[in-house]
Phi, psi and omega in degrees: 000138184292146173290153176288154179297327179296315180295321181295313180293322179299318177298318180297318181293331182280337186237300188285317191298321184294337179262359189284347183287345178283150180294146179293133178294329179292317186288352179281353181238113175258167179301136181296138175073019179291132177257131180293145173287165176293330181229129173278127180254128177251122177269138181240136176296160179305329182297328181251008185269355183283168181298333180301332184254013183301313182293322180294318177298316182298324181293318177294318177303316182297319180295321180290319178297317181295322183285328187256340185076011180250158174288152179230132180231149178265140170247105183271122185252159179247005183208139180302319182299326180294318179298313181301311183293325182300317181280320180299325182273346182089002175297326170240149182261337183225155172198139173266118190222175171275172183301316183294320179294323176298313182300318179294320178293319179295324178295321178291323184211110185295348177281351175277121184223158177288140179258300176218164176218150177279138182280181167275187182293345177286346184083011180229178178277355183296334177230032180279070187228154165228188187232135167268139184225143168258124188230156176226166179288155182301326183290339187246007187296336180298335179291345187242027178255143175234097188071235180265359182245171180261151183216153175262009184299336183261014181277345179300135179085358180275169172276124188244135176248123171249175178273297180199151178289355174258006181272133179293298185274347180261359173204303190303307183291310180296321180293322177296321179295319179297314179299316180298320181291313188275335183290353174285344179267142181303322182300328185243022186296338179256015181297139179232167177296327179298330178295337180288344186271342190250138174300134174083353179282303176235315174263152178292326178210142178236128178233151181241126183278333182090342175209162178295322179299314183286335173296318177294321178298319178300329175287310187290334179268006173088002179287338180228152175271326182226145179220147175254129174197162184269178180273322189291325183278352177256350189299332181282345188249341185231163176229147178289120183266319177205162181086189181254138182312130173055042173227152178306134182097347178295133181250130179241143181237135177293130182295150179295331181257019180298139179272176177302143012268016183255003186305321182271005185244016181307134178090345179286152188232151172226160183236135177281127174251345177204134178230135186228128180288146181223140175297142175300144179278160184263165157276112183261155183227140171273104185288352175268359182243355176227147177290157179298325178300316181290319178301315180296322180295318179295315180299315180297317181295313186289334179266007182281161176298327180300314179287319178304322182268005179282110186285354174271343178261310176250099190289134173291163186302325185264016182298138179264355181249165185264152178201185184256337185229153181242141171292147009264037176289170174202172176268138171225161178283158184211151181266156176304320185293345178300334182266009179301323178300327177287323175302320183297334181294337181270001184263000000 
């Protein structure tokens, strides 16, 4: 029986994370004789490819260009698989991804390795986490209560929205949690993650939004009864209305000034019924497509005080603009083995 994601992450935090700040021994060796391209291409997942994150992407691009002396271009993708393939094949040299996308890219090409990862607010990997959440609409949350607490026991047979089958927090972690929860019952003792993908296997219908934002939209517009999406990619569009952040019972409301794809959904609410911690994803690099000198320059730049204090990359609490990371976080180097707990979820 699979371990729960909470137990897996707790084990990782107790052992792997504390050693994760050291540079990966694997990433210290790039292919001999690699010649840098004229332009470094960074592939971005659909979650960060929108106009809302244009300035944040540009700021990271500028820091990398300044450090390497090379041009930097963005490859904006509409599908997780495109991002993974772009870096695995060397069409792009870098990509900021989730843990599962990194693992898939590394499996395709062992020269793809993690370069840096954003820490938690402690400035270390001990709290370098975000949350995968299973959510329902505010009007229907009563269906998922067991006494005074929330439960996922009633999600079987519902219409389910995931992000992508390559998404860490939008599929891998929640599906593993669902299997772990239900496989304790005789009826579901042979349940697998693959069953989560097919209509009529466990859910009556399964739909994929392609991004965390669109997974939430599928919930709020009634196409799904339950949806999986993370906290970080929704933070610009919703506000916590009641409860405690990322805990069952927390209620979130779409902001009145929310931009697309939430512009027509202002005021609508969803409730968290399950929240699961996930390791932060890395900026991954294809070490066979960049020289070691360039890789080291990027690593040095991104882990520098200059970048840590760049308020366009690590947003202060009162920032009026959107970004991907929040102060007082920073970038640190990380080893491939740090993501072994996510690998274990697929076994």
